[in-house]
N, C-alpha and C positions, 0 to 999 in steps of 0.2 A: 477216655479215648485210648485206643490201642497204640502201644509204643511203635514208633517208626522203625522198621528193620534196617540194620546196617549190614552190608555185604562185606565179608572179610576176604582177603586174598587167600588162595590155596597155598599150602606148603609145596614147594617144587617136587620134593621127593615123594610125598604122598600123592600128589596129582599125577606124577609120572607112573606110579604104581597103579593108580586107578585107570589111566589110559591103557596101560599094558594089559591089565586084567580084562577090560572091556574088549580089547582087540582079540585076546585069546578066546573069550567066551563067544565072540561073534564069528571068528574065522577058523578056530581050531588049531592055531599055531601062533608063535610069538612074533612080535614086530622086530624090524631091524633097528629102528631108532625111535626116540621120542624127542620132539622139539617143542618149545614153548614160545609164544609171541604175545606181547601185551596189547591191551587196549590202550587208548590214549585220551588225555584231556588237552584240549587246546586252550591255553591261558588267554590268548588274544590273537587276532588276525584271522577273522572268520570270512569265508567266501573270498579270500584273496589268493589262494593257491592257483586256481585256474585263471587268474588275472595277472600272473607273473609276479605276485606280491610276496609279502613276508608273513610268517606265522610263528607262533611261540608255543609249541606243544611240549608236554611231558609224557613219558610212558607211564602207565598205571602199574602198580604192583599186581593187578588183576590180569590173569593170562588165560590164553587158550592153549591147551596141550594136545598134540597129535602124536599118536603111535602109528607108525607107518612102515609098510614093507613093499618093495617093488614086486611086480608080477612079470611073467615072461610073455604076456599077451597085452592087448590094449584095453582090457576091461578095468574099470575103476569101480570099487565098492567102498562106500563110506557109511559110518554109523556114528551117532553122537549120544552122549549121556542124557540128552533131553528126551529121547525115546529110543531105548536100546532095541526095541523090537522092529524098528523100521530101518532096514538096510537099503540105501539107495544105490543104484548102479547106472553106469553109462559106458558106452564103447567109444574110445577115442578115434577109432578108425572111421574116417569120413565125417567126423563131427564138425558142425559149423556153429558160428556165433549164435547165441540165443536159443539153442536147441535143447538145453537142459533146464528143467523147471525146479523151483524150490531151493532149499538151502544148499543142496548138493552142487548147484551151479558154481558155487564159489570154489570149492576145492577141485572139482573137475575142470573148471575154467583155468586154473593155474597150469595144469598139465597141458591142456589144449593150447594155452598161450605160449608156453615154452616150445611146443612143437611148431606152432605157427612162426615163432621167432627163429626157427631153423635148427633147434636142438632135437634132431630126429631120434636120438638114443633114448629120449624120454618115452616110456611106455606106461602101461597101466600100474595100478597100485591098490592096496587095501589100506584103509585108514580108520582109526577110531579117535573121536574127539571128546575131550573133557574140558569144561570151561567154567570160569567164575566171572567172566566179563558179561554184564547184564545185556541180554538181547534187546534190540530195539531201543536202546538207551541213548543213542548218539555218542557212544564211547568207543566206537569202532570195533565192535565184535566181529564184523565181517572182515576187516583188515587183519585182526588177530588170527582169524581162520586162514585167510589166503597167504599171509606171511609165514605162518608156521608151516603150512603145506609147501610153499615154495622152497623154504630152507630144507625141509625134510626130503623133498624130491631132489634138490641140489646135492644132498648128501648121498642118498642111495644110488643115484645115477652118476655120481662123480663129476658133476659139472664144474665144480671148483670156484663158485662165486661167493659162497657164504662166509668165507674166511676174511674178507676185506671189505671195507666200506665201499670202495669202487665197484667190487664185484656185486655187492648187494644191490647196487643200482639196477643191474640187469634183472634181478629177482623182483625188485620193486615194480619194474615195468610190467613184468608178467602178472603180478598181483593186481595192479591197476587194470590191466586188460581183462583179467578174469571178472572183475566187478563191473567194468563199463560194458564190455562186449558180450560176455556170456550171461552174467546175472542181470544186466540191464539196470544197474544201480550206479548212477553217475558219481564219479569221484575225481578229485583234482590231484591227488597224490600226497596230500598232507598226512593222511592216516597211515599209509604204508611207510612213508619215510619215518614217521614217529615210531612206529612199531619196530622197525629194523635198525634205526640209527640213533635213538636216544641213549643216554647213559644214566646210571643211578646218581641221584643228587643233582641232576642238571636238567634244564629245559634245553631245547635247541632252537636257535634262530635259524629257521628254515627259509632260505631264499629260493623262491620258485621262478626266478628270472630265467628265461630260456637260454640255453647254451652254457650254463655253468657246469663245471665238473664237480665231482663228489666233495673235494676239499673246499671249493668256493661256495657250495650251496648250504653247508651246515656249519654253524659255530656253536659249541656248547656254552651255555650260560648257567652259572650257579643258581640253584633254586633251593634255598634252605629257609623255609618259613619258621622253623623252630627257633632259629637264631633271633628272630624278631618277635617271638612270643605269639605266633599266629599259626593257623592251620587252614587248609583248603577243604571246604565241604563240597562234595559232589552229591547232587540229589537228582535221581531219575524220577521224572514226573509220572512215568508209566502211562502217559498218554500215547495213543496210537502214533507210530513214528514211521513215515514213509517218505523216501527220497526218490522213488521210481514212479511217481504219479505225474510227472511233468513239471512240477513247480521248480525244482532245482534246475532242470534243463532250461526252463523258460528264462530264468535269471541269467544263466550262463550265456544264453543266446543274446539277450539284451546287451550284455557287456561286449560281446563280439560285434554286435551291430554298432555300438557306440564307438568302438575302436575304429571301425571302417569309416565312420563319419569324421572322426578326429585325425585320421591318417596315421595311426600308431598301431603297432603289433599287439601291445597289451596296455592295460590301464596303468601298469607299473611305470611306464615311460612318463606318463602324466604326473604320477605321484612323485617321482624323483625330481622332475623339473620344478614342480611347485615347492617341494621341500627346500630347494635352493634359493627361494625368493624371500625377501623380508615381508613381514606383515605390515598392514597399515600403521603408520606412525613410526615405523622403524626405517623406512626407506631413506629418509634424509640423513639418518645417522650411519647408513651403510651397514646396518646389522643384518646378518644372514642367519636365520634360524634353521636348525637341522632337526627340530622335534616334530611333534605331531602336526599334521596339516588339517586343522579344523576340528581337533578333538574338543568336544564340549561346545562347539559353536554350530549355529544352524548351517552355515556354509562350510563344507569340508574342503577338499582340495582336488584339483584336477588341472591338467594342462597339456596341450598338444606339444609333442617334442618337435624341436627344430623351428619354432616360431621365431621370426627375426627379431623382435623387440623384447624377447623374454627376459633378458638380463640387463636391460638398461636401468638407469637410476630411478625412473619413475614407476617402473612396474612392480606391483606387489602381488602377493598371493591372491588377495581378494579380487583384484582387477583381472587377473588372468583367469580366475575361476568364472567370473562373469562371462568372459569370452568363450571359455570351454563349454559352459552350460548352455550358452546361447546357440551353439552349433549342434546341439542335440535335438532329437525329434520332438520330445514332449516332456512334461513334468515327471512322468514315471521313469523314463530313461535317465533324467537328470538325478533323481533321487537314488537310483541304483548306482550310478557312477559316483555320486557324492559319498555313499557308504564305502565303496571300495577304496577310494582315494584317502578318505579320513582314517579308515581302518588300517591301511598300510602304514600310515604315519604313526598310529598309536603303538605299533609293535616296538619300534625303536625307542619311543618315549617311555614305554613300560619297562623295557630293559634298563634304560638309564635310571628310572626311578628305583628299580630293584637294586641296582649297583650303589645308589646313594642312600639306600635304606629308607626311602620315602614311601612307606606303605600306604599312607593316605592318598598319595598321588596315584599309586597303583590302583587303589580302589576306585578313584575317580575315573580312571581310564576304563576299568571294567564297566562302570556304570554308563559311560559314554558309548562304549561298544554295544552294550545291550540296547540302549535307546536308539542307536542308529540301525541296528538289526530289526528293531520293532517298527520304527517309523519310516525309514528309507528303504530298507531291503525287504521288509514285510515278510519275515520268515518265522516270527514267533507265533505262539498260540496262547489262549487264555491261561492254560496251566503254567507255561513258562513265565508269563508276565506276573501272575499271582505269586509264584514261588520267588521270583526276584524281588518283588515289592515287599513281601513278608520278611525276607532275609535282610533287606535294607532297614526295615522298621525295627528289626531285632538287633541292630547294631553292627551289621556287616560293614566292613570298610568299602566293599563294592561287591556287586553280584551281576552275573550276566548268563545268558544262555551260552552253551558251548556245543559245537558240532554244526551240522547243516540246518538245524531248525525243524519246524513243522512237527514238533514233538521232541522227545529226548530229555536232555538234562540241563541243569544249571550248575554253575560253580559260585561259591561265595567265599570271600576272604574274611575270616573271623578270628577273634582272639582264641588262643589255645584253650581247649576244654569247652568251647561253646558250640561245637558242631551238633551235638545231640539235642541241645535246647532249641537251636535254630531249626534243625530238621523237624523237630516235633511241632514247633509252631506252624511250619508250612503244612505238615500233615494234618494238623487240627483244622487249618483253614480249608484245606482240600476237602476234608470230611464235611465241613459246613456247606461247601458249595456243591457237593455231590460228585467231586472228581474221584478218579481212581486213587487208591492208597499209594503214596510214593515210597521209594526205598532210597537209601543213602549209603555213602561210603566216604571215609576220610581218605584223602589221596595224598600221596607223596611221589616224588620223582623216582620211578623204578628203572630197571635195566632193560636193554633192548632184547630182541628175540635171541634165543640161544638153545643149544642142545642140553637136555636135562637127563637123558638116559640113552 
């Protein structure tokens, strides 16, 4: 069998030179700046961002690099190393949401979004992109592109947001709008926050609860698997990956409808309330657990905020969940809500397990997350499930899909030095089943987006 390919990150200096050279070849003059923004891996907390929940991403060492220069008109021209002969262009003057097709909608959309947000000094630009973030892999190649573009535009047009975490929130909103409104690829903000706000050697506990400021929404969490003799395998299934075919939006809409029925603004309100209740058997002792709500159990967690008997002595998580689920329209809505509530709870439990050095518990939580995404949220496909199952059979502590699903990648927590063997076993099984050949990368917690030239 053919050895599974591993994608290595680019050296910043070499990648900056490559982007610079591509810019000069394409436009005949040099760029003003080169910025880089990473892809991301979400360790746990999937489909929780747009529900006001918690996520635990790391920035990948794999990045997208953009060489960029401002123009004195409203024309945008973009080129990428994927096809250097194809230069896409658009005019920002009179541009409306959804009017740019193809990959160029992402960088053009950032400038459009900034202008829509009131930054009238933002005009056209020329840009050249070089990237090692695998496309269509569920590792946020689009966020790496929009975030690098946003920071480069902030730089050349002197907006002043890129130098602080608080300022970057403005650029994150522009990047989110570019994806949602111009490119039509729904995103909840996890990817852009990870790309702009992570730090080397750390994951971030990203709190997507509405109304939080920059300081409240992100807490760095140490992520050093080497200290535990482990590594994180990321494997791109190379299955077709689409989030703009309505499946993502359908699940988001179901969650919004559930909130309306439950009388809450976000499912996070339910998750927080349930997390403060004891489980069955703990109520008499007065024990209040703060860990995962429903991780590894068929019944996850959920609960309407403001219910008058929520914290009396007889109320437990399980009883409240029965009431919450009973208020929903049907079994499908119940399963969608059950995933979100249980997944929010798993994030803090995973952080606690990391802090305690309990890697087996981390692996169990990875497994519970994937099983919930497969059975309750129904966003996996055969390639993702097969890859996860093979990784588990090969001794992974835990494995799960990462990203929005419907294609993309898995992550597996494995002993140091085992990534190649596990990836090869998955590739061999893919070949046997007639799937596309996968590709892999060993991941560690990289730095946030930054200027590299």
